[in-house]
TINUPA-277073 format. One record per atom (N, C-alpha, C): residue number from 1; x, y, z; atom name. Coordinates in steps of 0.02 Angstrom, whole numbers. Atoms other than C-alpha are relative to their C-alpha. Layout:
% residues N
n	xx	yy	zz	atom
NUM	X	Y	Z	CA
...
END
This chain:
% residues 104
n	xx	yy	zz	atom
1	0	64	11	N
1	-1718	2452	4178	CA
1	-35	16	-45	C
2	23	28	72	N
2	-1781	2340	4038	CA
2	-78	4	7	C
3	83	22	8	N
3	-1992	2344	3996	CA
3	0	-96	33	C
4	21	72	-9	N
4	-2027	2189	4094	CA
4	-78	-26	-31	C
5	52	19	5	N
5	-2180	2080	4055	CA
5	-8	-48	54	C
6	32	28	-65	N
6	-2296	2004	4209	CA
6	-46	-49	-28	C
7	54	17	-8	N
7	-2407	1862	4196	CA
7	-34	-4	59	C
8	49	43	-55	N
8	-2538	1769	4308	CA
8	64	0	76	C
9	-65	11	-30	N
9	-2370	1711	4414	CA
9	36	62	44	C
10	-51	-62	-37	N
10	-2274	1860	4415	CA
10	-15	87	33	C
11	36	-67	-17	N
11	-2366	2019	4428	CA
11	5	30	75	C
12	-25	-22	-37	N
12	-2373	2037	4604	CA
12	82	-19	46	C
13	-80	6	-27	N
13	-2189	2016	4641	CA
13	30	51	-26	C
14	0	-67	29	N
14	-2158	2119	4516	CA
14	-31	101	30	C
15	32	-72	-2	N
15	-2257	2274	4561	CA
15	4	10	104	C
16	-7	-16	-68	N
16	-2215	2247	4758	CA
16	43	40	42	C
17	-54	-53	-37	N
17	-2073	2345	4815	CA
17	35	70	-84	C
18	-5	-55	33	N
18	-2034	2519	4726	CA
18	-35	49	-33	C
19	47	-27	18	N
19	-2100	2617	4607	CA
19	-34	-31	-82	C
20	13	33	56	N
20	-2175	2526	4448	CA
20	-91	13	-28	C
21	53	-23	50	N
21	-2268	2583	4303	CA
21	-26	-38	-49	C
22	9	83	19	N
22	-2409	2432	4233	CA
22	-39	11	-64	C
23	41	-9	71	N
23	-2459	2451	4041	CA
23	-47	-56	28	C
24	64	27	-7	N
24	-2634	2361	4038	CA
24	0	-29	-99	C
25	-18	-18	76	N
25	-2614	2320	3833	CA
25	-51	-51	-33	C
26	-11	44	12	N
26	-2671	2217	3735	CA
26	25	18	-107	C
27	-44	-43	55	N
27	-2590	2181	3533	CA
27	-55	27	-49	C
28	32	-15	49	N
28	-2727	2209	3441	CA
28	-19	75	16	C
29	15	-79	-15	N
29	-2760	2395	3509	CA
29	44	29	-40	C
30	-49	-52	54	N
30	-2690	2519	3404	CA
30	2	69	33	C
31	-9	-38	-42	N
31	-2678	2649	3527	CA
31	55	-21	41	C
32	-37	4	-28	N
32	-2587	2530	3652	CA
32	62	-31	-49	C
33	-57	-2	6	N
33	-2455	2503	3518	CA
33	22	90	-2	C
34	-20	-76	-24	N
34	-2454	2696	3528	CA
34	25	4	53	C
35	-29	6	-77	N
35	-2447	2693	3700	CA
35	99	-25	21	C
36	-94	43	-9	N
36	-2275	2566	3694	CA
36	31	39	-13	C
37	-89	-33	22	N
37	-2166	2685	3592	CA
37	-23	55	52	C
38	-4	-56	-48	N
38	-2207	2820	3725	CA
38	50	-51	81	C
39	-28	69	-65	N
39	-2157	2670	3863	CA
39	71	34	-38	C
40	-91	14	8	N
40	-1982	2641	3779	CA
40	12	65	12	C
41	-46	-84	-11	N
41	-1962	2846	3747	CA
41	18	-2	78	C
42	-2	-43	-72	N
42	-1983	2855	3949	CA
42	59	-62	20	C
43	-7	26	-39	N
43	-1902	2705	3983	CA
43	114	5	-18	C
44	-93	-37	2	N
44	-1721	2753	3881	CA
44	-15	77	22	C
45	-28	-64	-36	N
45	-1734	2916	3936	CA
45	3	-4	87	C
46	-7	20	-87	N
46	-1771	2840	4134	CA
46	-9	-62	-18	C
47	-25	34	-64	N
47	-1695	2708	4160	CA
47	-3	-76	60	C
48	17	66	-89	N
48	-1721	2662	4332	CA
48	-67	-5	2	C
49	105	13	-14	N
49	-1917	2681	4308	CA
49	-14	-84	-31	C
50	5	74	6	N
50	-1982	2501	4313	CA
50	-68	-7	-7	C
51	59	12	53	N
51	-2114	2462	4176	CA
51	-12	-87	-11	C
52	38	70	9	N
52	-2228	2323	4175	CA
52	-33	-8	-42	C
53	62	32	49	N
53	-2324	2243	4048	CA
53	-41	-22	-10	C
54	22	44	-7	N
54	-2473	2163	4045	CA
54	-25	-3	-60	C
55	21	5	72	N
55	-2545	2093	3878	CA
55	-98	-51	15	C
56	16	25	-13	N
56	-2715	2052	3908	CA
56	-80	-58	-12	C
57	0	71	39	N
57	-2777	1948	3795	CA
57	7	-75	13	C
58	-34	67	-10	N
58	-2655	1823	3860	CA
58	-20	-21	60	C
59	10	40	-65	N
59	-2695	1830	4046	CA
59	-43	58	18	C
60	83	-21	-30	N
60	-2884	1897	4076	CA
60	-19	10	49	C
61	11	18	-96	N
61	-2887	1810	4244	CA
61	19	82	8	C
62	9	-42	-26	N
62	-2775	1962	4294	CA
62	-5	75	-19	C
63	8	-42	21	N
63	-2834	2074	4175	CA
63	-77	21	49	C
64	48	0	-21	N
64	-2999	2041	4281	CA
64	-2	15	73	C
65	-30	-19	-89	N
65	-2914	2044	4461	CA
65	27	88	9	C
66	-34	-85	-36	N
66	-2861	2230	4426	CA
66	-48	53	-37	C
67	50	-71	23	N
67	-3024	2290	4344	CA
67	-8	56	-58	C
68	-25	-52	75	N
68	-2950	2333	4162	CA
68	-73	-20	-34	C
69	51	7	86	N
69	-3097	2361	4044	CA
69	16	39	-62	C
70	-37	-30	35	N
70	-3018	2450	3929	CA
70	43	3	-14	C
71	-92	-33	32	N
71	-2833	2479	3839	CA
71	-1	21	-32	C
72	-63	38	-65	N
72	-2722	2554	3873	CA
72	-37	28	52	C
73	7	-31	-49	N
73	-2743	2557	4038	CA
73	64	-1	55	C
74	-57	-12	-45	N
74	-2599	2619	4150	CA
74	2	27	97	C
75	5	10	-79	N
75	-2578	2601	4319	CA
75	83	-2	37	C
76	-71	-17	-15	N
76	-2430	2668	4415	CA
76	-9	-14	122	C
77	-13	47	-49	N
77	-2379	2590	4593	CA
77	46	20	57	C
78	-38	3	-63	N
78	-2283	2624	4760	CA
78	-16	-58	44	C
79	7	55	-45	N
79	-2229	2487	4866	CA
79	-61	-60	-5	C
80	33	39	-4	N
80	-2341	2381	4801	CA
80	-105	18	-11	C
81	60	-20	35	N
81	-2516	2500	4819	CA
81	-2	67	-50	C
82	17	-40	50	N
82	-2596	2561	4691	CA
82	-20	51	-5	C
83	10	-68	-24	N
83	-2584	2765	4681	CA
83	-54	33	-43	C
84	37	-17	58	N
84	-2653	2816	4509	CA
84	1	-65	-37	C
85	2	52	30	N
85	-2709	2720	4368	CA
85	-53	66	-82	C
86	0	-29	15	N
86	-2776	2830	4214	CA
86	-10	-67	-98	C
87	2	19	56	N
87	-2868	2740	4040	CA
87	31	31	-56	C
88	-35	-22	79	N
88	-2810	2767	3869	CA
88	72	45	2	C
89	-77	-3	15	N
89	-2648	2847	3805	CA
89	33	73	45	C
90	-49	-46	-20	N
90	-2549	2967	3906	CA
90	68	9	-33	C
91	-52	-51	27	N
91	-2408	3094	3846	CA
91	56	-3	58	C
92	-13	23	-46	N
92	-2256	3069	3918	CA
92	41	66	62	C
93	9	-46	-63	N
93	-2256	3236	4014	CA
93	-42	-11	27	C
94	37	23	-74	N
94	-2402	3181	4091	CA
94	30	-56	49	C
95	-50	42	-35	N
95	-2317	3037	4136	CA
95	59	-3	66	C
96	-61	-15	-12	N
96	-2174	3102	4197	CA
96	-5	59	70	C
97	26	-24	-43	N
97	-2261	3214	4301	CA
97	-14	-34	73	C
98	-3	27	-56	N
98	-2341	3083	4392	CA
98	62	-47	33	C
99	-80	-1	-31	N
99	-2168	3004	4422	CA
99	18	47	63	C
100	-10	-56	-50	N
100	-2153	3157	4504	CA
100	-45	-8	96	C
101	58	-27	-91	N
101	-2289	3157	4636	CA
101	-7	-63	27	C
102	2	41	-38	N
102	-2288	2965	4665	CA
102	82	-26	30	C
103	-76	50	15	N
103	-2079	2904	4676	CA
103	26	21	61	C
104	-35	-46	-38	N
104	-2026	3032	4764	CA
104	-43	35	60	C
END
């Protein structure tokens, strides 16, 4: 599944079913760019994973609603329920462990 971008209107719809990784980022954040490459690598390796990106600069209301105080912040959802949150860059192996823990 290709990486998708969410906005104020589409976010809740995109996380409501299945397992979803959400990346809250900013285009001016250098660690966010590094993390984006990690997510692209993960998407290429595991194309069945649903990855959603939210630009906190463009959608500050969405960032506020999700209590995002620093970027990158990654959240893991299962059927609309937040299961885990991490502030900062996660390595591919860390993400895979969380996928195994929450997806199955």
